[in-house]
C-alpha positions in Angstrom: 28.9 12.5 21.8 28.4 8.7 21.7 25.8 8.9 24.7 24.0 11.9 22.6 23.7 9.4 19.7 22.6 6.8 21.7 19.9 8.5 23.4 18.5 9.7 19.7 18.8 5.9 18.5 16.8 4.7 21.6 14.0 7.5 21.0 14.1 7.2 17.4 13.3 3.3 17.8 11.0 3.8 21.0 8.8 6.1 18.3 9.4 3.2 15.6 8.9 0.1 17.4 5.2 0.1 18.2 4.6 1.1 14.8 6.4 -1.8 12.8 8.2 -3.8 15.1 6.3 -4.8 18.3 3.3 -7.2 18.2 0.2 -6.4 20.2 -1.3 -9.2 21.3 -4.8 -10.4 19.6 -6.5 -13.3 18.9 -7.9 -13.5 15.2 -7.2 -17.6 14.8 -9.5 -18.8 11.9 -10.6 -22.4 11.8 -9.4 -24.6 9.2 -12.4 -24.6 7.2 -12.5 -20.6 7.2 -9.0 -20.5 6.3 -9.2 -22.5 3.3 -12.4 -20.7 2.3 -10.2 -17.5 2.8 -7.4 -18.8 0.3 -9.8 -19.7 -2.1 -11.4 -16.5 -2.1 -8.4 -14.4 -2.3 -6.9 -16.6 -5.3 -9.9 -15.9 -7.5 -9.6 -12.0 -6.6 -5.7 -11.7 -7.1 -6.6 -13.0 -10.9 -9.3 -10.8 -12.0 -7.7 -7.9 -9.8 -4.3 -8.5 -11.8 -6.4 -9.0 -15.2 -8.1 -5.2 -14.3 -5.0 -3.6 -13.4 -3.2 -4.9 -16.6 -6.5 -3.6 -18.6 -6.6 -0.4 -17.0 -2.7 0.6 -17.8 -3.2 -0.6 -21.1 -5.6 2.0 -22.1 -4.8 5.3 -24.1 -3.8 8.3 -21.3 -6.6 10.2 -21.4 -9.3 7.3 -22.5 -12.4 7.4 -20.5 -12.0 3.9 -20.1 -9.8 3.9 -17.7 -12.1 5.2 -14.9 -14.4 2.2 -15.1 -11.5 0.0 -15.0 -10.1 1.6 -12.2 -13.0 1.8 -10.2 -13.8 -1.7 -11.1 -10.1 -2.8 -9.8 -11.2 -1.2 -6.5 -14.5 -2.7 -6.2 -13.1 -6.4 -7.0 -10.4 -6.0 -4.1 -12.9 -4.6 -1.4 -15.6 -6.7 -2.6 -13.1 -9.9 -2.3 -11.9 -8.9 0.9 -14.9 -8.7 2.9 -15.9 -11.9 1.3 -13.1 -13.6 2.4 -13.8 -13.6 6.0 -13.8 -11.1 8.8 -11.0 -7.9 8.9 -10.0 -6.0 11.6 -8.7 -2.2 12.2 -5.7 -3.1 14.5 -4.1 -1.5 17.6 -0.6 -0.1 18.8 0.9 0.5 22.1 1.7 4.4 22.8 2.6 5.4 26.4 1.2 1.7 27.6 -2.4 2.4 26.2 -3.6 0.3 23.5 -5.1 3.0 20.5 -6.1 2.8 17.3 -3.3 4.1 15.1 -3.9 7.2 13.5 -1.6 10.1 13.8 1.5 7.8 13.5 0.4 5.9 10.1 0.0 9.1 8.5 3.2 10.5 9.7 4.7 7.3 8.2 3.0 8.0 4.9 4.3 11.4 4.8 7.9 10.4 5.6 7.6 7.7 2.8 5.9 9.8 0.4 8.9 12.4 1.0 11.8 9.5 0.1 9.7 9.3 -3.0 9.5 12.8 -3.9 13.6 13.1 -3.4 13.7 9.9 -5.2 11.9 11.4 -8.2 14.3 14.5 -7.8 16.9 12.2 -8.7 15.4 10.0 -11.4 14.2 13.0 -13.3 18.0 13.0 -14.5 18.3 9.7 -15.6 16.2 9.5 -19.2 15.4 5.7 -18.9 14.0 5.7 -15.4 12.2 9.1 -15.8 10.6 7.6 -18.9 8.7 5.2 -17.0 7.9 7.5 -14.2 6.4 9.9 -16.7 4.6 6.9 -18.2 2.7 6.8 -15.3 2.2 10.3 -14.3 0.7 10.6 -18.0 -2.5 9.1 -16.6 -2.8 12.1 -13.9 -1.8 14.7 -16.4 -4.3 13.9 -18.7 -7.1 13.3 -16.5 -9.7 15.1 -14.2 -7.6 15.9 -11.1 -10.5 15.2 -8.6 -11.5 12.3 -10.4 -7.8 11.1 -9.7 -7.8 12.2 -6.0 -11.1 10.0 -5.5 -9.4 6.9 -7.5 -6.4 7.4 -5.7 -7.7 7.2 -2.2 -10.9 4.4 -3.5 -8.1 2.3 -5.1 -5.6 2.9 -1.8 -8.2 1.7 0.9 -9.3 -1.2 -1.2 -5.5 -2.6 -1.8 -5.1 -2.2 1.9 -8.1 -4.5 2.6 -7.2 -6.8 0.1 -2.7 -7.3 0.4 -2.9 -6.3 3.9 -6.1 -7.7 5.0 -7.6 -10.7 3.2 -4.4 -11.9 1.5 -2.0 -11.2 4.9 -4.9 -13.6 6.7 -4.7 -16.2 4.0 -1.2 -16.7 4.4 -1.0 -17.8 7.9 1.8 -17.3 10.2 5.3 -18.0 8.4 6.8 -14.9 6.8 3.3 -13.3 6.0 5.3 -9.6 5.4 7.5 -11.3 2.8 5.0 -13.3 1.0 2.5 -10.4 0.9 4.7 -8.2 -0.2 6.1 -10.4 -3.4 2.4 -11.0 -4.4 1.9 -7.5 -4.1 4.4 -6.3 -6.4 3.9 -9.4 -9.1 0.5 -8.4 -9.1 2.0 -5.0 -10.0 3.5 -6.3 -13.0 0.4 -6.7 -14.6 0.8 -2.8 -14.9 3.8 -3.6 -17.1 6.0 -0.5 -15.4 9.3 -1.7 -13.3 8.6 1.7 -11.4 5.3 0.8 -10.1 6.9 -2.7 -9.1 9.2 -0.9 -7.0 7.0 1.5 -5.6 5.1 -1.8 -4.6 7.9 -3.5 -3.2 9.0 -0.3 -1.1 5.2 0.6 0.0 4.5 -2.8 0.7 7.4 -3.8 3.1 6.3 -0.7 5.3 2.2 -1.7 5.4 3.1 -5.3 5.9 5.2 -4.2 8.7 2.2 -2.2 10.4 -0.3 -5.0 9.7 2.1 -7.3 11.3 2.9 -4.9 14.5 -0.8 -3.8 14.9 -3.3 -6.8 13.4 -4.9 -5.0 11.5 -5.9 -2.6 8.1 -6.6 0.7 9.1 -2.3 1.7 9.8 -1.7 0.4 6.3 -4.7 2.1 5.0 -3.8 5.5 6.3 -0.1 5.3 5.3 -0.9 4.2 1.7 -3.4 6.9 0.9 -1.4 9.5 2.6 1.9 8.5 0.5 -0.6 7.9 -2.9 -2.1 11.5 -2.1 1.4 13.2 -2.1 2.5 10.8 -5.3 -0.5 12.2 -7.2 0.0 15.9 -6.1 3.7 16.6 -5.9 5.3 14.0 -8.7 3.8 15.4 -11.6 5.4 19.2 -10.5 8.6 17.5 -10.0 8.2 16.1 -13.8 6.8 19.4 -15.2 9.5 21.4 -14.5 
């Protein structure tokens, strides 16, 4: 039994290590001037983005202003990211070969989504927590599903370009996963909902580890949009029950 558990643990680590732990060698060095420039652009973008996030969640559910505000938020993250300097897609080592991370981050997003679905089933039985989740889901229930899907995908991509792309690179080599996750959570506080902050901490830690391991934004983007799609399509059904 012990040998079997050891083998299963070894296989699990063999799957997880290239995705979240082992760093792929790369040379993404920045000059001091480029590094300081990136930090300035990131700081300005962060202030504008957090402001737009707060304004978007300050709108009434069903208010048409929610859509331009959220698209403006995505544009802010994306433009700030691209203006800050070069971004990279990243690689992972699979079966001895360096590859773009595509399937594995989608699987991570599915797994993370499953965890949140289970959490949703639990928290709907706890009225104070359920109220916070229903407040967020009210925007999904009151809006156009297809337009919300576009917003979900666009914002997921834009957030990763900024938080795991530009911001991560602007932090430097010391604790970028921890610092980027904290800043991501702090920016989410502007939304005024503690459930959003919890989701930001959990998601931010996972995609931050992916960014650290692979050196790029492709894996975080795929994990983020997979997870957020599950949240949009499944959670409202749970809280409608």
